[in-house]
N, C-alpha and C positions, 0 to 999 in steps of 0.2 A: 402471453404476458411474460415479461422478462423476470427471470429468477436469479440467475447468477452470471458470473463472468467466465468465459471459456479460457481466454488467455490475455496476457498483458504485454503490450509493446512499449518499451521505454524509449522515449525520444528526448534528446538533450534540448533544453530550452535555455539559451544564453550560456553562461559559464557555471552557474551554481544551482539551477533548479532542474527538476526532472518532471516531465509530463508523462502521465500514464494514459495510454489509449487502449481501450478494450477492443479486442478483435474477435468477434463472434463468428462461428462457423455453423452451417446448417440451421441458421436462424435462431439458435438457442445460446443462452449465456450461462456458463457455469463457472465455478471457482476453480481455476487451474491449480492454484496452490493447494487446495483441499484434495484434488485428485492426485496430484503428484506426490504429496506427502505420504499417501497410502502406499506408494511404491518406494518410499525411502529416498526420493530425489528432492533436491532443493529447487526452488524457483525464485530467481532474483527479479523483482519487478523492474529493475533498471536495465535488464538485458533486452536485446533487440533481435528476436527470432526473424527468420525470413518472412516477408510478406506473402500471404496467400495470393495466388493468381487464379482467377476464374477462367476456366477453359474457354478459349476463343478470344480472350482479351489480349491486347498487345502488352506484354510484360516490359517492353522497353520504353513505355511512355514515361517521360520525366516526371518525378514526384516533387521537383523543386523548381517549377517554372514560373513564368510571369503571369500577367493578366489573362493572356490567351489560354495558357494551360489551365488556369482556374476555371475559365469559361468551359473548357473541354471537359473538365471533371464534372461541372454542374450539368452540362448537357448530357454527358454519359449517365449521370445519376437520374435525371428526369426522364430519359428515354428507356431506362431499364425497367423491364417488367419482372425480372427475376430477382428474388430477394438477395441472393448471394452476390449478384453483380452490383446491386445497390450498395451493399455493405462494402464491397471492394472500392467502388467509386468514392464512397464516404471516407474510407480509410485513406485513400490517396489525397483527397482534399484536406483532411485533417492534418496529415503529416506535412503537407506543403505549408499550411497555415502556421503550424508549430515552428517551422524553420524560418518564418518571415520576421524581419525587423518591423518595428512600429512604423506606420505610414498609411498612405491612402489605399494601397493594395490590400494590406491586412485588414483595414477597416471595412473595405468592400467585401472581402472574403468572409469576414465574421458576420456581416449583415446577411449575406446569402446563407451562411450556415444556420443562423438563427431562423431564417425564413423556412428552411428545410425542416428544422426541428419543430416548428409550430404547425406546418402544413402536412407533414407526412401522416399517412393513415394506417400504415402497418405498424403495429405496436412494437415489434422487435426492432425494426429499422428506426422507428422514432426514438425508442429508448437509447439506442446506440448513438444517434445524432444528438440527443439531449446531453448525454454524458460527455461527448466530444466538445460540445459548446461549453459545458460546465468547466472544462479544463483548459479551454482556449480563450473564451470570451470574457466580457465584462462580468466580474463576480456578482454584482448586484442584479444584473439581468439574468445571470445564471441561477441565482437563488429563486427568483420569481418563476423561471422556467421549470426548475426542479419541483417547486411547490405545486404548480399546476399539473405537472406530469404525475406526481405522487397522488394528488387528489383524485385524478381520473383513472388511476390504476395502471398507467403505462410503465411506471417503475415501482418496485416494491420498497419496503422499508429499509432493507439492507443497502440497496443502491442509493436511495434518497439520503439516508444519514451518513453513509460513507462519503458521498459527494460533498455534503456540508462540512465534514471533517477536513476534506482536502482543501476546500475554500478557506476554512478557518486558519489552517496552518500554512497553506501554500500561497495565498493571495496577499495583497497589500491593503485590504479593507481596514478602515480605522476602528478604534475601540468601540465607537457607538454601534457599529455593525457587528463586531465580534461578540459583544456581551450577550445580546439576544440569541445570536447564533449558538453560542456555547450552552445557553440555557436549554435550547431545543435539543442539542446534541445530548446533554445530560439526561433529558427525559426519555431518550431512546433506550430500548431494550435489545438493540441489535448487537449481537456478539461480533458479527462481521465488521460493523462500523468501528467497534472498539479495536479489533485486530488491525484494521486499516490505520487507525490512529497510532497504534504501537509501531507500525512499520514506517510511518511518516515522520514522527517527532525527531528521531535521531538525525534526520537529514534536513530539519527545518531551522529557520532563523528564529531562535527563541528570544532574541534581544528586543523584539518589537512588543513583547507582552509586558504589561505592568506587573508589579509585584502581586497585586490582588488577583490578576488573571492567572499568574503562575501558580499561586496557592490553590486556586480552584481547579486548575488542570491537574496538579499533583494529587489533590483530594479525589478527583474523578478517577485517576489512574489507580490509586490504591483501592477504590471501590470496585474496580473492574479487574482485579488481580485474577489471572487465569487459574482455573481449577484443574488439577490433574485428575485423571480417571478415578472413579470411586474404587474400582478394584485396584488395590495397591500394587499388584505385580504388573499392571498395564502401564507402560511408559513407552510411547513411540516418538518418532522424530518430529511429528507435527506438534506434539505437546511441548517438546523442548524448544522448538523454534518459536512458537507463540510466547512461551514464558520468557525466553531471552529477549525477544523484541519488546515485550512489556517492561522488563527489568531495565533495559538500556534507555527506554523512554522515561522511566521514573528517575533514573540517575541523571539524565540530561536536564530534566525539568527542575529537579532539586538542586542541581549545581548551577543552573542558570545558563549553561552552555553545553555543547556536545564535544568539547575538546577531550582528547583521550586521557590526559593527565587527571583532569577534574573528575571525569566519569570513573576512571580506574580507582581513584582514591575513595570515591563514594561507595563503590561496590565492595571494596575491602572493608571499609568501616561498617557497612550495613550487615555484613555477615561475620563480623569478628567473634561473635558469641555463638555461632552455629546457625542451624537452619530449623525451621518449624517442620519441614518435610524434606527428607533426604533426596527426594527427586529434584528439588531445587538445585542441590549440589551437583547432581549428575547433569542437569541442564547446563549449568555454568561451565562444567568441565567439557561439555560438547562445543562450547563457544570459542572459536579461534580469536574472535574479537576481544574476549576477556584477556587472554594472554597478551594480546597486542597492546592493550590499553592500560596495563599496570606495569610498574617497574619490576625488573627481575627480582629484587629483594622482596617486594610486596607479594609477587606471584609465589615465591617459594614459601613465604609464611602463610599466605591464604590457602595455598594448595594443600597444606597439611590439614587444615580444617575441612576443606572440601573433600579430600580423599578419605578422611575419617568417616564423614557422613556417607560418602558414596560406597565405601567398603561395607558399611552396615547394611545397605540396601543390596549390594552385589552378593553378599554372603547368603542373603535370604532368597534372592532371585537370580541365580547365576546364568539362567538361560535367557534372560531378557536381552533383547537385541542391543539396546543402548549400553547395557553393562558390558556386553561382548565387544562393542566398538570401543568403548573407553578402555577396556583391558588392553586392546592393541595399541591405542594411542598413548595411554599412560606409560606403557613400557618404553615407548620411544622417547618420552620426555624425561624419564628418570636419569 
């Protein structure tokens, strides 16, 4: 059974959207962001690491071919008995589809992808195929496919609700579809799905949502405010990253757009009277985006508040890694 995501391959779709394709290895899916954060490294879901090549396969096969290439990928997939090879063929097929313009070849390829998703018997491969269709195919068909896969245990709640989040924010489904979709998302207790939402909103087109929808999204975000570790001295990079993603999502939704000026003004206004938890200030000071999205004057004024809070924490926990990093970066900005 699929549990998590091992890595993320970002593929450009058109000029403004990003498609996220999961690339599992060894037949298991884990959360790469979770693993890498423990090592203090960032993982940008829009980055494109090199594609894994299964030993014995021709790495020079074009991933952006025509109908015959698609047939080759499908044939390679159907003939493969090895799980890793199947995942590789599926990856090639999905990347090719993501790069296609609308038309007959793409329609044909998506029908074949849907068939593979419904007929595959290996749960790991099936889950990967379902997720790929969810991000490439018709959103209404994808929703049904996700529901059936979740019901039968092929995908878990984290995968199911996070894919619904991606469809809600990333597709062009109309309000009649979005409303029940958001209700279902709201019912989820998946922290992972919430974190996916935090990372997607700042890159999403928020103008499609009605004022009522925006209010509900804002309320949901506030109810899912990330919690810092119970032990006050514990503050790692993962916590600051999740908090900042959440905060920028709140700012984008409350301002109605994700333009830097509006977001920056919101952030300055939100914290003009200080912070409930000084670790919020440290998280913000860790964000290069914050400095980029506020005016120099606002940055100077707000930085005074942030540094006051951060110094209170730093004096109590001078050996904290984030405190030490900020000590180096703050000296460079003074």
